[in-house]
N, CA, C and O atoms as CSV, one atom per row, in Angstrom:
chain,resi,resn,atom,element,x,y,z
A,1,MET,N,N,-7.645,-2.168,-3.966
A,1,MET,CA,C,-8.556,-2.441,-2.882
A,1,MET,C,C,-9.167,-1.109,-2.438
A,1,MET,O,O,-8.475,-0.097,-2.327
A,2,LYS,N,N,-10.463,-1.132,-2.189
A,2,LYS,CA,C,-11.163,0.092,-1.795
A,2,LYS,C,C,-10.886,0.413,-0.336
A,2,LYS,O,O,-10.598,-0.472,0.471
A,3,ILE,N,N,-10.979,1.699,-0.016
A,3,ILE,CA,C,-10.705,2.157,1.346
A,3,ILE,C,C,-11.720,1.576,2.325
A,3,ILE,O,O,-11.383,1.314,3.480
A,4,SER,N,N,-12.956,1.372,1.879
A,4,SER,CA,C,-13.971,0.795,2.764
A,4,SER,C,C,-13.616,-0.646,3.128
A,4,SER,O,O,-13.889,-1.085,4.246
A,5,GLU,N,N,-13.022,-1.371,2.212
A,5,GLU,CA,C,-12.578,-2.739,2.492
A,5,GLU,C,C,-11.405,-2.726,3.466
A,5,GLU,O,O,-11.296,-3.602,4.324
A,6,LEU,N,N,-10.532,-1.736,3.335
A,6,LEU,CA,C,-9.380,-1.643,4.224
A,6,LEU,C,C,-9.799,-1.273,5.640
A,6,LEU,O,O,-9.183,-1.728,6.603
A,7,ARG,N,N,-10.838,-0.454,5.780
A,7,ARG,CA,C,-11.300,-0.046,7.108
A,7,ARG,C,C,-11.820,-1.227,7.921
A,7,ARG,O,O,-11.804,-1.184,9.151
A,8,ASP,N,N,-12.275,-2.268,7.255
A,8,ASP,CA,C,-12.805,-3.444,7.948
A,8,ASP,C,C,-11.707,-4.362,8.471
A,8,ASP,O,O,-11.982,-5.251,9.277
A,9,LYS,N,N,-10.487,-4.166,8.033
A,9,LYS,CA,C,-9.388,-5.047,8.441
A,9,LYS,C,C,-8.836,-4.640,9.805
A,9,LYS,O,O,-8.949,-3.489,10.226
A,10,SER,N,N,-8.237,-5.616,10.478
A,10,SER,CA,C,-7.636,-5.349,11.782
A,10,SER,C,C,-6.261,-4.707,11.599
A,10,SER,O,O,-5.738,-4.629,10.487
A,11,LEU,N,N,-5.693,-4.252,12.706
A,11,LEU,CA,C,-4.388,-3.598,12.669
A,11,LEU,C,C,-3.308,-4.570,12.177
A,11,LEU,O,O,-2.422,-4.178,11.417
A,12,GLU,N,N,-3.379,-5.815,12.602
A,12,GLU,CA,C,-2.390,-6.816,12.178
A,12,GLU,C,C,-2.487,-7.088,10.681
A,12,GLU,O,O,-1.472,-7.222,9.998
A,13,GLU,N,N,-3.711,-7.167,10.182
A,13,GLU,CA,C,-3.896,-7.404,8.748
A,13,GLU,C,C,-3.387,-6.214,7.935
A,13,GLU,O,O,-2.809,-6.389,6.862
A,14,LEU,N,N,-3.602,-5.018,8.447
A,14,LEU,CA,C,-3.126,-3.831,7.741
A,14,LEU,C,C,-1.606,-3.769,7.695
A,14,LEU,O,O,-1.033,-3.401,6.670
A,15,THR,N,N,-0.946,-4.126,8.799
A,15,THR,CA,C,0.517,-4.093,8.798
A,15,THR,C,C,1.077,-5.152,7.854
A,15,THR,O,O,2.088,-4.926,7.190
A,16,GLN,N,N,0.421,-6.304,7.796
A,16,GLN,CA,C,0.856,-7.345,6.870
A,16,GLN,C,C,0.656,-6.889,5.424
A,16,GLN,O,O,1.519,-7.114,4.575
A,17,LEU,N,N,-0.465,-6.259,5.149
A,17,LEU,CA,C,-0.740,-5.747,3.812
A,17,LEU,C,C,0.242,-4.642,3.435
A,17,LEU,O,O,0.654,-4.536,2.279
A,18,LEU,N,N,0.614,-3.823,4.410
A,18,LEU,CA,C,1.597,-2.765,4.171
A,18,LEU,C,C,2.948,-3.358,3.771
A,18,LEU,O,O,3.602,-2.860,2.854
A,19,ASP,N,N,3.361,-4.414,4.458
A,19,ASP,CA,C,4.624,-5.075,4.113
A,19,ASP,C,C,4.584,-5.609,2.681
A,19,ASP,O,O,5.557,-5.483,1.938
A,20,GLU,N,N,3.457,-6.205,2.301
A,20,GLU,CA,C,3.320,-6.736,0.948
A,20,GLU,C,C,3.382,-5.619,-0.087
A,20,GLU,O,O,4.026,-5.766,-1.126
A,21,LYS,N,N,2.716,-4.507,0.193
A,21,LYS,CA,C,2.709,-3.387,-0.746
A,21,LYS,C,C,4.093,-2.762,-0.865
A,21,LYS,O,O,4.478,-2.311,-1.945
A,22,GLN,N,N,4.841,-2.730,0.226
A,22,GLN,CA,C,6.191,-2.178,0.166
A,22,GLN,C,C,7.117,-3.082,-0.646
A,22,GLN,O,O,8.005,-2.591,-1.342
A,23,LEU,N,N,6.917,-4.388,-0.561
A,23,LEU,CA,C,7.689,-5.299,-1.403
A,23,LEU,C,C,7.315,-5.118,-2.870
A,23,LEU,O,O,8.178,-5.160,-3.747
A,24,ASP,N,N,6.021,-4.917,-3.133
A,24,ASP,CA,C,5.585,-4.641,-4.496
A,24,ASP,C,C,6.200,-3.346,-5.012
A,24,ASP,O,O,6.602,-3.257,-6.172
A,25,ALA,N,N,6.270,-2.337,-4.136
A,25,ALA,CA,C,6.855,-1.061,-4.529
A,25,ALA,C,C,8.320,-1.251,-4.932
A,25,ALA,O,O,8.777,-0.656,-5.908
A,26,PHE,N,N,9.046,-2.071,-4.191
A,26,PHE,CA,C,10.441,-2.346,-4.528
A,26,PHE,C,C,10.532,-3.026,-5.890
A,26,PHE,O,O,11.367,-2.663,-6.719
A,27,ARG,N,N,9.664,-4.020,-6.115
A,27,ARG,CA,C,9.664,-4.739,-7.391
A,27,ARG,C,C,9.350,-3.794,-8.549
A,27,ARG,O,O,9.972,-3.871,-9.609
A,28,ILE,N,N,8.393,-2.914,-8.340
A,28,ILE,CA,C,8.005,-1.968,-9.383
A,28,ILE,C,C,9.128,-0.975,-9.661
A,28,ILE,O,O,9.392,-0.645,-10.817
A,29,ARG,N,N,9.794,-0.494,-8.602
A,29,ARG,CA,C,10.911,0.439,-8.802
A,29,ARG,C,C,12.049,-0.209,-9.580
A,29,ARG,O,O,12.653,0.418,-10.451
A,30,MET,N,N,12.334,-1.457,-9.262
A,30,MET,CA,C,13.411,-2.149,-9.973
A,30,MET,C,C,13.032,-2.386,-11.429
A,30,MET,O,O,13.877,-2.253,-12.314
A,31,ALA,N,N,11.795,-2.728,-11.686
A,31,ALA,CA,C,11.348,-2.938,-13.063
A,31,ALA,C,C,11.402,-1.630,-13.847
A,31,ALA,O,O,11.760,-1.623,-15.025
A,32,LYS,N,N,11.048,-0.533,-13.200
A,32,LYS,CA,C,11.094,0.768,-13.866
A,32,LYS,C,C,12.534,1.164,-14.167
A,32,LYS,O,O,12.827,1.692,-15.239
A,33,ALA,N,N,13.427,0.909,-13.224
A,33,ALA,CA,C,14.827,1.282,-13.406
A,33,ALA,C,C,15.490,0.494,-14.533
A,33,ALA,O,O,16.368,1.008,-15.226
A,34,THR,N,N,15.068,-0.746,-14.710
A,34,THR,CA,C,15.667,-1.572,-15.756
A,34,THR,C,C,14.915,-1.480,-17.075
A,34,THR,O,O,15.299,-2.113,-18.059
A,35,GLY,N,N,13.845,-0.695,-17.096
A,35,GLY,CA,C,13.093,-0.512,-18.328
A,35,GLY,C,C,12.132,-1.633,-18.640
A,35,GLY,O,O,11.678,-1.751,-19.779
A,36,GLN,N,N,11.810,-2.458,-17.667
A,36,GLN,CA,C,10.936,-3.600,-17.896
A,36,GLN,C,C,9.497,-3.352,-17.450
A,36,GLN,O,O,8.653,-4.240,-17.566
A,37,LEU,N,N,9.212,-2.162,-16.947
A,37,LEU,CA,C,7.874,-1.858,-16.460
A,37,LEU,C,C,7.022,-1.359,-17.619
A,37,LEU,O,O,7.285,-0.301,-18.189
A,38,GLY,N,N,6.011,-2.126,-17.953
A,38,GLY,CA,C,5.133,-1.745,-19.050
A,38,GLY,C,C,4.037,-0.804,-18.611
A,38,GLY,O,O,3.701,0.136,-19.331
A,39,ASN,N,N,3.472,-1.043,-17.440
A,39,ASN,CA,C,2.375,-0.225,-16.936
A,39,ASN,C,C,2.909,0.769,-15.918
A,39,ASN,O,O,3.031,0.461,-14.732
A,40,THR,N,N,3.225,1.963,-16.394
A,40,THR,CA,C,3.841,2.950,-15.520
A,40,THR,C,C,2.877,3.499,-14.482
A,40,THR,O,O,3.312,4.112,-13.507
A,41,HIS,N,N,1.578,3.296,-14.666
A,41,HIS,CA,C,0.610,3.771,-13.682
A,41,HIS,C,C,0.663,2.964,-12.389
A,41,HIS,O,O,0.110,3.387,-11.374
A,42,GLU,N,N,1.319,1.811,-12.413
A,42,GLU,CA,C,1.451,0.987,-11.211
A,42,GLU,C,C,2.233,1.715,-10.116
A,42,GLU,O,O,1.975,1.511,-8.930
A,43,VAL,N,N,3.179,2.557,-10.507
A,43,VAL,CA,C,4.009,3.266,-9.528
A,43,VAL,C,C,3.131,4.159,-8.662
A,43,VAL,O,O,3.200,4.101,-7.435
A,44,ARG,N,N,2.313,4.977,-9.295
A,44,ARG,CA,C,1.454,5.910,-8.562
A,44,ARG,C,C,0.400,5.168,-7.752
A,44,ARG,O,O,0.130,5.528,-6.606
A,45,GLY,N,N,-0.196,4.139,-8.339
A,45,GLY,CA,C,-1.223,3.375,-7.636
A,45,GLY,C,C,-0.685,2.694,-6.394
A,45,GLY,O,O,-1.359,2.637,-5.366
A,46,ASN,N,N,0.522,2.182,-6.488
A,46,ASN,CA,C,1.123,1.511,-5.338
A,46,ASN,C,C,1.463,2.508,-4.240
A,46,ASN,O,O,1.231,2.235,-3.062
A,47,ARG,N,N,2.011,3.663,-4.616
A,47,ARG,CA,C,2.310,4.694,-3.614
A,47,ARG,C,C,1.045,5.153,-2.905
A,47,ARG,O,O,1.049,5.372,-1.694
A,48,ARG,N,N,-0.025,5.297,-3.654
A,48,ARG,CA,C,-1.292,5.726,-3.083
A,48,ARG,C,C,-1.828,4.678,-2.110
A,48,ARG,O,O,-2.320,5.022,-1.036
A,49,ALA,N,N,-1.736,3.400,-2.482
A,49,ALA,CA,C,-2.211,2.324,-1.605
A,49,ALA,C,C,-1.417,2.283,-0.307
A,49,ALA,O,O,-1.987,2.088,0.766
A,50,ILE,N,N,-0.101,2.468,-0.401
A,50,ILE,CA,C,0.746,2.484,0.794
A,50,ILE,C,C,0.339,3.642,1.706
A,50,ILE,O,O,0.243,3.471,2.921
A,51,ALA,N,N,0.104,4.802,1.132
A,51,ALA,CA,C,-0.287,5.971,1.934
A,51,ALA,C,C,-1.631,5.750,2.608
A,51,ALA,O,O,-1.809,6.127,3.766
A,52,GLN,N,N,-2.582,5.144,1.899
A,52,GLN,CA,C,-3.895,4.877,2.485
A,52,GLN,C,C,-3.790,3.896,3.646
A,52,GLN,O,O,-4.434,4.080,4.679
A,53,ILE,N,N,-2.985,2.863,3.479
A,53,ILE,CA,C,-2.827,1.865,4.533
A,53,ILE,C,C,-2.148,2.490,5.750
A,53,ILE,O,O,-2.556,2.246,6.885
A,54,GLN,N,N,-1.110,3.299,5.513
A,54,GLN,CA,C,-0.427,3.949,6.629
A,54,GLN,C,C,-1.367,4.895,7.371
A,54,GLN,O,O,-1.307,4.987,8.597
A,55,THR,N,N,-2.220,5.587,6.655
A,55,THR,CA,C,-3.190,6.481,7.285
A,55,THR,C,C,-4.150,5.689,8.164
A,55,THR,O,O,-4.439,6.098,9.289
A,56,LEU,N,N,-4.644,4.568,7.668
A,56,LEU,CA,C,-5.569,3.751,8.452
A,56,LEU,C,C,-4.891,3.156,9.685
A,56,LEU,O,O,-5.505,3.061,10.747
A,57,ILE,N,N,-3.632,2.759,9.545
A,57,ILE,CA,C,-2.892,2.233,10.693
A,57,ILE,C,C,-2.768,3.310,11.752
A,57,ILE,O,O,-2.980,3.038,12.933
A,58,ASN,N,N,-2.426,4.530,11.352
A,58,ASN,CA,C,-2.311,5.633,12.307
A,58,ASN,C,C,-3.646,5.933,12.974
A,58,ASN,O,O,-3.690,6.195,14.176
A,59,GLU,N,N,-4.734,5.899,12.213
A,59,GLU,CA,C,-6.055,6.148,12.776
A,59,GLU,C,C,-6.411,5.095,13.807
A,59,GLU,O,O,-6.925,5.411,14.880
A,60,LYS,N,N,-6.135,3.840,13.476
A,60,LYS,CA,C,-6.474,2.759,14.413
A,60,LYS,C,C,-5.614,2.821,15.688
A,60,LYS,O,O,-6.090,2.500,16.778
A,61,GLN,N,N,-4.364,3.230,15.544
A,61,GLN,CA,C,-3.507,3.337,16.712
A,61,GLN,C,C,-3.934,4.479,17.620
A,61,GLN,O,O,-3.807,4.377,18.840
A,62,ARG,N,N,-4.439,5.567,17.043
A,62,ARG,CA,C,-4.908,6.689,17.836
A,62,ARG,C,C,-6.303,6.446,18.398
A,62,ARG,O,O,-6.712,7.108,19.352
A,63,GLY,N,N,-7.031,5.507,17.817
A,63,GLY,CA,C,-8.367,5.219,18.276
A,63,GLY,C,C,-9.440,5.942,17.496
A,63,GLY,O,O,-10.609,5.887,17.879
A,64,ASP,N,N,-9.091,6.614,16.420
A,64,ASP,CA,C,-10.083,7.279,15.573
A,64,ASP,C,C,-10.800,6.224,14.742
A,64,ASP,O,O,-10.261,5.147,14.483
A,65,SER,N,N,-12.007,6.541,14.333
A,65,SER,CA,C,-12.726,5.613,13.451
A,65,SER,C,C,-13.399,6.290,12.322
A,65,SER,O,O,-14.040,5.634,11.502
């Protein structure tokens, strides 16, 4: 998801999306640990998405736009 699309979401939607991404991160870590992860680039992409969402949540809480 692009950052411009994320900026249009509300704080509640972002927190819900963050929870989903964190569950995905857990699933990806477990797949990597058991050797079942075929696309290793998913790890980095998921971490990046989580960081972007957390940054936007912090910006919205501070009132920055």
